[in-house]
Biopython code that builds the backbone (N, CA, C, O; Angstrom):
import numpy as np
from Bio.PDB.StructureBuilder import StructureBuilder

atoms = [
    (1, "MET", "N", (-9.501, 1.027, 8.814)),
    (1, "MET", "CA", (-8.367, 1.780, 8.326)),
    (1, "MET", "C", (-8.801, 3.235, 8.174)),
    (1, "MET", "O", (-9.874, 3.523, 7.644)),
    (2, "ASP", "N", (-7.968, 4.130, 8.636)),
    (2, "ASP", "CA", (-8.293, 5.551, 8.483)),
    (2, "ASP", "C", (-7.595, 6.123, 7.246)),
    (2, "ASP", "O", (-6.788, 5.449, 6.606)),
    (3, "GLY", "N", (-7.915, 7.360, 6.927)),
    (3, "GLY", "CA", (-7.362, 7.999, 5.738)),
    (3, "GLY", "C", (-5.858, 8.141, 5.772)),
    (3, "GLY", "O", (-5.198, 8.023, 4.739)),
    (4, "LYS", "N", (-5.305, 8.395, 6.951)),
    (4, "LYS", "CA", (-3.864, 8.575, 7.098)),
    (4, "LYS", "C", (-3.122, 7.272, 6.763)),
    (4, "LYS", "O", (-2.106, 7.284, 6.068)),
    (5, "THR", "N", (-3.645, 6.162, 7.265)),
    (5, "THR", "CA", (-3.053, 4.856, 6.978)),
    (5, "THR", "C", (-3.177, 4.537, 5.494)),
    (5, "THR", "O", (-2.238, 4.044, 4.868)),
    (6, "PHE", "N", (-4.349, 4.827, 4.947)),
    (6, "PHE", "CA", (-4.595, 4.603, 3.527)),
    (6, "PHE", "C", (-3.553, 5.364, 2.702)),
    (6, "PHE", "O", (-2.987, 4.817, 1.756)),
    (7, "LYS", "N", (-3.306, 6.612, 3.059)),
    (7, "LYS", "CA", (-2.339, 7.440, 2.329)),
    (7, "LYS", "C", (-0.929, 6.886, 2.472)),
    (7, "LYS", "O", (-0.172, 6.864, 1.501)),
    (8, "ARG", "N", (-0.568, 6.440, 3.667)),
    (8, "ARG", "CA", (0.769, 5.872, 3.876)),
    (8, "ARG", "C", (0.987, 4.648, 2.995)),
    (8, "ARG", "O", (2.059, 4.468, 2.417)),
    (9, "ILE", "N", (-0.044, 3.808, 2.899)),
    (9, "ILE", "CA", (0.073, 2.618, 2.050)),
    (9, "ILE", "C", (0.266, 3.044, 0.596)),
    (9, "ILE", "O", (1.130, 2.517, -0.104)),
    (10, "ARG", "N", (-0.550, 4.004, 0.150)),
    (10, "ARG", "CA", (-0.434, 4.486, -1.240)),
    (10, "ARG", "C", (0.963, 5.025, -1.502)),
    (10, "ARG", "O", (1.578, 4.706, -2.519)),
    (11, "MET", "N", (1.462, 5.840, -0.587)),
    (11, "MET", "CA", (2.778, 6.440, -0.767)),
    (11, "MET", "C", (3.882, 5.382, -0.742)),
    (11, "MET", "O", (4.864, 5.499, -1.474)),
    (12, "SER", "N", (3.732, 4.356, 0.089)),
    (12, "SER", "CA", (4.741, 3.293, 0.145)),
    (12, "SER", "C", (4.803, 2.525, -1.169)),
    (12, "SER", "O", (5.818, 1.910, -1.498)),
    (13, "MET", "N", (3.700, 2.571, -1.915)),
    (13, "MET", "CA", (3.653, 1.921, -3.222)),
    (13, "MET", "C", (4.218, 2.831, -4.310)),
    (13, "MET", "O", (4.353, 2.413, -5.460)),
    (14, "GLY", "N", (4.549, 4.074, -3.953)),
    (14, "GLY", "CA", (5.116, 5.008, -4.913)),
    (14, "GLY", "C", (4.114, 5.526, -5.926)),
    (14, "GLY", "O", (4.479, 5.865, -7.052)),
    (15, "LEU", "N", (2.849, 5.587, -5.529)),
    (15, "LEU", "CA", (1.798, 6.024, -6.438)),
    (15, "LEU", "C", (1.233, 7.373, -6.031)),
    (15, "LEU", "O", (1.176, 7.702, -4.847)),
    (16, "THR", "N", (0.817, 8.150, -7.022)),
    (16, "THR", "CA", (0.052, 9.360, -6.729)),
    (16, "THR", "C", (-1.386, 8.934, -6.460)),
    (16, "THR", "O", (-1.775, 7.803, -6.749)),
    (17, "GLY", "N", (-2.158, 9.842, -5.912)),
    (17, "GLY", "CA", (-3.569, 9.540, -5.683)),
    (17, "GLY", "C", (-4.288, 9.205, -6.975)),
    (17, "GLY", "O", (-5.124, 8.301, -7.011)),
    (18, "ASP", "N", (-3.967, 9.928, -8.033)),
    (18, "ASP", "CA", (-4.614, 9.674, -9.324)),
    (18, "ASP", "C", (-4.201, 8.333, -9.919)),
    (18, "ASP", "O", (-5.022, 7.652, -10.535)),
    (19, "GLU", "N", (-2.940, 7.946, -9.743)),
    (19, "GLU", "CA", (-2.484, 6.642, -10.245)),
    (19, "GLU", "C", (-3.189, 5.509, -9.506)),
    (19, "GLU", "O", (-3.627, 4.537, -10.121)),
    (20, "LEU", "N", (-3.296, 5.640, -8.184)),
    (20, "LEU", "CA", (-3.993, 4.617, -7.417)),
    (20, "LEU", "C", (-5.466, 4.574, -7.800)),
    (20, "LEU", "O", (-6.047, 3.498, -7.942)),
    (21, "ALA", "N", (-6.061, 5.738, -7.966)),
    (21, "ALA", "CA", (-7.472, 5.809, -8.349)),
    (21, "ALA", "C", (-7.712, 5.060, -9.656)),
    (21, "ALA", "O", (-8.685, 4.318, -9.787)),
    (22, "GLU", "N", (-6.820, 5.261, -10.616)),
    (22, "GLU", "CA", (-6.968, 4.581, -11.902)),
    (22, "GLU", "C", (-6.901, 3.068, -11.729)),
    (22, "GLU", "O", (-7.697, 2.334, -12.316)),
    (23, "ARG", "N", (-5.950, 2.605, -10.924)),
    (23, "ARG", "CA", (-5.815, 1.162, -10.685)),
    (23, "ARG", "C", (-7.031, 0.581, -9.970)),
    (23, "ARG", "O", (-7.397, -0.574, -10.182)),
    (24, "MET", "N", (-7.652, 1.402, -9.117)),
    (24, "MET", "CA", (-8.765, 0.914, -8.309)),
    (24, "MET", "C", (-10.130, 1.236, -8.918)),
    (24, "MET", "O", (-11.171, 0.896, -8.356)),
    (25, "HIS", "N", (-10.105, 1.895, -10.070)),
    (25, "HIS", "CA", (-11.346, 2.239, -10.790)),
    (25, "HIS", "C", (-12.262, 3.152, -9.972)),
    (25, "HIS", "O", (-13.478, 2.968, -9.922)),
    (26, "VAL", "N", (-11.636, 4.135, -9.340)),
    (26, "VAL", "CA", (-12.379, 5.188, -8.633)),
    (26, "VAL", "C", (-11.782, 6.524, -9.065)),
    (26, "VAL", "O", (-10.765, 6.548, -9.759)),
    (27, "SER", "N", (-12.394, 7.625, -8.670)),
    (27, "SER", "CA", (-11.869, 8.937, -9.058)),
    (27, "SER", "C", (-10.741, 9.379, -8.121)),
    (27, "SER", "O", (-10.669, 8.969, -6.963)),
    (28, "GLY", "N", (-9.871, 10.224, -8.661)),
    (28, "GLY", "CA", (-8.807, 10.803, -7.848)),
    (28, "GLY", "C", (-9.380, 11.630, -6.712)),
    (28, "GLY", "O", (-8.821, 11.662, -5.616)),
    (29, "ASN", "N", (-10.497, 12.299, -6.975)),
    (29, "ASN", "CA", (-11.151, 13.098, -5.941)),
    (29, "ASN", "C", (-11.610, 12.208, -4.785)),
    (29, "ASN", "O", (-11.503, 12.590, -3.619)),
    (30, "TYR", "N", (-12.112, 11.038, -5.110)),
    (30, "TYR", "CA", (-12.555, 10.107, -4.058)),
    (30, "TYR", "C", (-11.370, 9.701, -3.173)),
    (30, "TYR", "O", (-11.492, 9.645, -1.949)),
    (31, "ILE", "N", (-10.223, 9.418, -3.804)),
    (31, "ILE", "CA", (-9.018, 9.060, -3.038)),
    (31, "ILE", "C", (-8.639, 10.212, -2.109)),
    (31, "ILE", "O", (-8.312, 9.986, -0.944)),
    (32, "ARG", "N", (-8.681, 11.451, -2.617)),
    (32, "ARG", "CA", (-8.350, 12.611, -1.779)),
    (32, "ARG", "C", (-9.320, 12.739, -0.607)),
    (32, "ARG", "O", (-8.900, 13.052, 0.508)),
    (33, "LEU", "N", (-10.595, 12.503, -0.840)),
    (33, "LEU", "CA", (-11.584, 12.585, 0.234)),
    (33, "LEU", "C", (-11.329, 11.513, 1.298)),
    (33, "LEU", "O", (-11.473, 11.769, 2.494)),
    (34, "VAL", "N", (-10.956, 10.329, 0.858)),
    (34, "VAL", "CA", (-10.654, 9.246, 1.801)),
    (34, "VAL", "C", (-9.415, 9.593, 2.618)),
    (34, "VAL", "O", (-9.407, 9.424, 3.838)),
    (35, "GLU", "N", (-8.369, 10.076, 1.951)),
    (35, "GLU", "CA", (-7.114, 10.369, 2.642)),
    (35, "GLU", "C", (-7.226, 11.522, 3.626)),
    (35, "GLU", "O", (-6.425, 11.620, 4.555)),
    (36, "THR", "N", (-8.195, 12.386, 3.439)),
    (36, "THR", "CA", (-8.407, 13.493, 4.372)),
    (36, "THR", "C", (-9.556, 13.208, 5.343)),
    (36, "THR", "O", (-10.051, 14.108, 6.021)),
    (37, "ASN", "N", (-9.964, 11.951, 5.396)),
    (37, "ASN", "CA", (-11.027, 11.477, 6.300)),
    (37, "ASN", "C", (-12.371, 12.168, 6.080)),
    (37, "ASN", "O", (-13.178, 12.268, 7.005)),
    (38, "LYS", "N", (-12.613, 12.644, 4.862)),
    (38, "LYS", "CA", (-13.911, 13.235, 4.554)),
    (38, "LYS", "C", (-14.881, 12.183, 4.033)),
    (38, "LYS", "O", (-16.093, 12.400, 4.002)),
    (39, "LYS", "N", (-14.334, 11.039, 3.624)),
    (39, "LYS", "CA", (-15.114, 9.862, 3.237)),
    (39, "LYS", "C", (-14.500, 8.682, 3.969)),
    (39, "LYS", "O", (-13.277, 8.593, 4.085)),
    (40, "PRO", "N", (-15.328, 7.781, 4.462)),
    (40, "PRO", "CA", (-14.762, 6.608, 5.142)),
    (40, "PRO", "C", (-14.154, 5.630, 4.129)),
    (40, "PRO", "O", (-14.543, 5.602, 2.961)),
    (41, "VAL", "N", (-13.210, 4.846, 4.592)),
    (41, "VAL", "CA", (-12.630, 3.793, 3.770)),
    (41, "VAL", "C", (-13.588, 2.609, 3.834)),
    (41, "VAL", "O", (-13.727, 1.965, 4.873)),
    (42, "SER", "N", (-14.239, 2.334, 2.726)),
    (42, "SER", "CA", (-15.179, 1.212, 2.697)),
    (42, "SER", "C", (-14.411, -0.104, 2.751)),
    (42, "SER", "O", (-13.210, -0.142, 2.481)),
    (43, "GLU", "N", (-15.101, -1.168, 3.098)),
    (43, "GLU", "CA", (-14.457, -2.481, 3.128)),
    (43, "GLU", "C", (-13.932, -2.850, 1.749)),
    (43, "GLU", "O", (-12.852, -3.427, 1.623)),
    (44, "LEU", "N", (-14.697, -2.516, 0.718)),
    (44, "LEU", "CA", (-14.263, -2.825, -0.644)),
    (44, "LEU", "C", (-13.004, -2.052, -1.003)),
    (44, "LEU", "O", (-12.080, -2.619, -1.586)),
    (45, "LEU", "N", (-12.951, -0.773, -0.666)),
    (45, "LEU", "CA", (-11.774, 0.037, -0.957)),
    (45, "LEU", "C", (-10.573, -0.466, -0.168)),
    (45, "LEU", "O", (-9.459, -0.507, -0.691)),
    (46, "GLU", "N", (-10.789, -0.845, 1.074)),
    (46, "GLU", "CA", (-9.699, -1.385, 1.893)),
    (46, "GLU", "C", (-9.172, -2.674, 1.262)),
    (46, "GLU", "O", (-7.962, -2.886, 1.187)),
    (47, "TYR", "N", (-10.079, -3.524, 0.813)),
    (47, "TYR", "CA", (-9.667, -4.765, 0.159)),
    (47, "TYR", "C", (-8.848, -4.455, -1.097)),
    (47, "TYR", "O", (-7.810, -5.071, -1.340)),
    (48, "LYS", "N", (-9.330, -3.487, -1.895)),
    (48, "LYS", "CA", (-8.642, -3.156, -3.142)),
    (48, "LYS", "C", (-7.239, -2.616, -2.900)),
    (48, "LYS", "O", (-6.311, -2.977, -3.624)),
    (49, "ILE", "N", (-7.066, -1.758, -1.896)),
    (49, "ILE", "CA", (-5.719, -1.223, -1.671)),
    (49, "ILE", "C", (-4.800, -2.299, -1.106)),
    (49, "ILE", "O", (-3.611, -2.323, -1.423)),
    (50, "MET", "N", (-5.327, -3.177, -0.285)),
    (50, "MET", "CA", (-4.488, -4.259, 0.235)),
    (50, "MET", "C", (-4.092, -5.207, -0.896)),
    (50, "MET", "O", (-2.978, -5.730, -0.903)),
    (51, "ASP", "N", (-4.997, -5.431, -1.852)),
    (51, "ASP", "CA", (-4.685, -6.253, -3.012)),
    (51, "ASP", "C", (-3.592, -5.592, -3.847)),
    (51, "ASP", "O", (-2.670, -6.266, -4.306)),
    (52, "GLN", "N", (-3.689, -4.273, -4.049)),
    (52, "GLN", "CA", (-2.656, -3.553, -4.793)),
    (52, "GLN", "C", (-1.313, -3.621, -4.061)),
    (52, "GLN", "O", (-0.268, -3.754, -4.697)),
    (53, "LEU", "N", (-1.338, -3.532, -2.740)),
    (53, "LEU", "CA", (-0.105, -3.621, -1.953)),
    (53, "LEU", "C", (0.510, -5.008, -2.091)),
    (53, "LEU", "O", (1.723, -5.133, -2.259)),
    (54, "ARG", "N", (-0.317, -6.055, -2.020)),
    (54, "ARG", "CA", (0.199, -7.421, -2.198)),
    (54, "ARG", "C", (0.842, -7.570, -3.577)),
    (54, "ARG", "O", (1.906, -8.173, -3.712)),
    (55, "ARG", "N", (0.189, -7.019, -4.590)),
    (55, "ARG", "CA", (0.748, -7.104, -5.948)),
    (55, "ARG", "C", (2.094, -6.382, -6.025)),
    (55, "ARG", "O", (3.031, -6.880, -6.649)),
    (56, "ALA", "N", (2.190, -5.221, -5.399)),
    (56, "ALA", "CA", (3.443, -4.463, -5.411)),
    (56, "ALA", "C", (4.540, -5.238, -4.691)),
    (56, "ALA", "O", (5.677, -5.297, -5.160)),
    (57, "ILE", "N", (4.199, -5.825, -3.562)),
    (57, "ILE", "CA", (5.186, -6.582, -2.781)),
    (57, "ILE", "C", (5.710, -7.767, -3.581)),
    (57, "ILE", "O", (6.889, -8.107, -3.486)),
    (58, "ASN", "N", (4.853, -8.392, -4.361)),
    (58, "ASN", "CA", (5.256, -9.558, -5.144)),
    (58, "ASN", "C", (5.801, -9.198, -6.521)),
    (58, "ASN", "O", (6.072, -10.087, -7.328)),
    (59, "SER", "N", (5.963, -7.920, -6.798)),
    (59, "SER", "CA", (6.492, -7.478, -8.094)),
    (59, "SER", "C", (8.016, -7.480, -8.058)),
    (59, "SER", "O", (8.633, -7.865, -7.064)),
    (60, "ASP", "N", (8.596, -7.048, -9.149)),
    (60, "ASP", "CA", (10.055, -6.943, -9.229)),
    (60, "ASP", "C", (10.558, -5.574, -8.794)),
    (60, "ASP", "O", (11.715, -5.229, -9.039)),
    (61, "ASP", "N", (9.702, -4.797, -8.155)),
    (61, "ASP", "CA", (10.076, -3.458, -7.707)),
    (61, "ASP", "C", (11.253, -3.565, -6.729)),
    (61, "ASP", "O", (11.156, -4.284, -5.735)),
    (62, "PRO", "N", (12.362, -2.861, -6.994)),
    (62, "PRO", "CA", (13.554, -2.956, -6.138)),
    (62, "PRO", "C", (13.289, -2.598, -4.672)),
    (62, "PRO", "O", (13.881, -3.199, -3.775)),
    (63, "LEU", "N", (12.410, -1.631, -4.422)),
    (63, "LEU", "CA", (12.109, -1.246, -3.049)),
    (63, "LEU", "C", (11.482, -2.411, -2.296)),
    (63, "LEU", "O", (11.878, -2.706, -1.168)),
    (64, "PHE", "N", (10.519, -3.068, -2.903)),
    (64, "PHE", "CA", (9.860, -4.168, -2.220)),
    (64, "PHE", "C", (10.755, -5.397, -2.120)),
    (64, "PHE", "O", (10.626, -6.179, -1.178)),
    (65, "LYS", "N", (11.661, -5.577, -3.077)),
    (65, "LYS", "CA", (12.642, -6.668, -2.966)),
    (65, "LYS", "C", (13.524, -6.443, -1.745)),
    (65, "LYS", "O", (13.791, -7.367, -0.976)),
    (66, "LEU", "N", (13.976, -5.194, -1.576)),
    (66, "LEU", "CA", (14.813, -4.856, -0.423)),
    (66, "LEU", "C", (14.046, -5.060, 0.880)),
    (66, "LEU", "O", (14.584, -5.618, 1.836)),
    (67, "LEU", "N", (12.800, -4.612, 0.921)),
    (67, "LEU", "CA", (11.993, -4.793, 2.131)),
    (67, "LEU", "C", (11.821, -6.268, 2.466)),
    (67, "LEU", "O", (11.908, -6.655, 3.632)),
    (68, "LYS", "N", (11.578, -7.092, 1.455)),
    (68, "LYS", "CA", (11.427, -8.529, 1.698)),
    (68, "LYS", "C", (12.704, -9.113, 2.275)),
    (68, "LYS", "O", (12.658, -9.945, 3.182)),
    (69, "GLU", "N", (13.853, -8.677, 1.748)),
    (69, "GLU", "CA", (15.128, -9.167, 2.266)),
    (69, "GLU", "C", (15.337, -8.736, 3.711)),
    (69, "GLU", "O", (15.793, -9.521, 4.542)),
    (70, "LEU", "N", (15.000, -7.482, 4.006)),
    (70, "LEU", "CA", (15.182, -6.968, 5.361)),
    (70, "LEU", "C", (14.248, -7.630, 6.360)),
    (70, "LEU", "O", (14.601, -7.803, 7.526)),
    (71, "LEU", "N", (13.055, -8.000, 5.903)),
    (71, "LEU", "CA", (12.064, -8.587, 6.802)),
    (71, "LEU", "C", (12.128, -10.108, 6.865)),
    (71, "LEU", "O", (11.449, -10.726, 7.685)),
    (72, "ALA", "N", (12.934, -10.708, 6.010)),
    (72, "ALA", "CA", (13.051, -12.171, 6.010)),
    (72, "ALA", "C", (13.693, -12.624, 7.315)),
    (72, "ALA", "O", (14.568, -11.951, 7.860)),
    (73, "PRO", "N", (13.249, -13.761, 7.800)),
    (73, "PRO", "CA", (13.852, -14.294, 9.043)),
    (73, "PRO", "C", (15.349, -14.534, 8.836)),
    (73, "PRO", "O", (15.778, -15.038, 7.797)),
    (74, "GLN", "N", (16.114, -14.168, 9.831)),
    (74, "GLN", "CA", (17.561, -14.361, 9.780)),
    (74, "GLN", "C", (17.878, -15.832, 9.983)),
    (74, "GLN", "O", (17.111, -16.550, 10.624)),
    (75, "SER", "N", (18.992, -16.284, 9.446)),
    (75, "SER", "CA", (19.379, -17.669, 9.635)),
    (75, "SER", "C", (19.656, -17.904, 11.111)),
    (75, "SER", "O", (19.989, -16.976, 11.848)),
    (76, "SER", "N", (19.522, -19.114, 11.522)),
    (76, "SER", "CA", (19.666, -19.432, 12.952)),
    (76, "SER", "C", (21.127, -19.712, 13.304)),
    (76, "SER", "O", (21.461, -20.784, 13.807)),
    (77, "VAL", "N", (21.978, -18.746, 13.035)),
    (77, "VAL", "CA", (23.400, -18.864, 13.372)),
    (77, "VAL", "C", (23.562, -18.492, 14.836)),
    (77, "VAL", "O", (23.067, -17.452, 15.271)),
    (78, "ASN", "N", (24.233, -19.310, 15.582)),
    (78, "ASN", "CA", (24.478, -19.060, 16.992)),
    (78, "ASN", "C", (25.481, -17.923, 17.125)),
    (78, "ASN", "O", (26.610, -18.030, 16.646)),
    (79, "GLN", "N", (25.079, -16.848, 17.765)),
    (79, "GLN", "CA", (25.940, -15.682, 17.872)),
    (79, "GLN", "C", (26.725, -15.644, 19.172)),
    (79, "GLN", "O", (27.328, -14.616, 19.480)),
    (80, "PHE", "N", (26.742, -16.707, 19.936)),
    (80, "PHE", "CA", (27.463, -16.722, 21.220)),
    (80, "PHE", "C", (28.816, -17.324, 21.098)),
    (80, "PHE", "O", (29.545, -17.409, 22.087)),
]
sb = StructureBuilder()
sb.init_structure("model")
sb.init_model(0)
sb.init_chain("A")
sb.init_seg("    ")
for serial, (resi, resn, name, xyz) in enumerate(atoms, 1):
    if name == "N":
        sb.init_residue(resn, " ", resi, " ")
    sb.init_atom(name, np.array(xyz, "f"), 0.0, 1.0, " ", f" {name:<3s}", serial, name[0])
structure = sb.get_structure()
């Protein structure tokens, strides 16, 4: 995962870099360095952000509820 992808995931969760840093127990500066590709995304950091994303998706957040509805398989109604 590159810094740009990492940032997109963070932003999709509606978090600032400092808020994500607090949740992941790292510094806000470290998050900024990762997002600007000045530090690589370690496997541990990648795991932590994916875990935070899973938690957000399974929360009661209205945005993620809507996304789940939009991405849910459509019923198999014959449209012909």
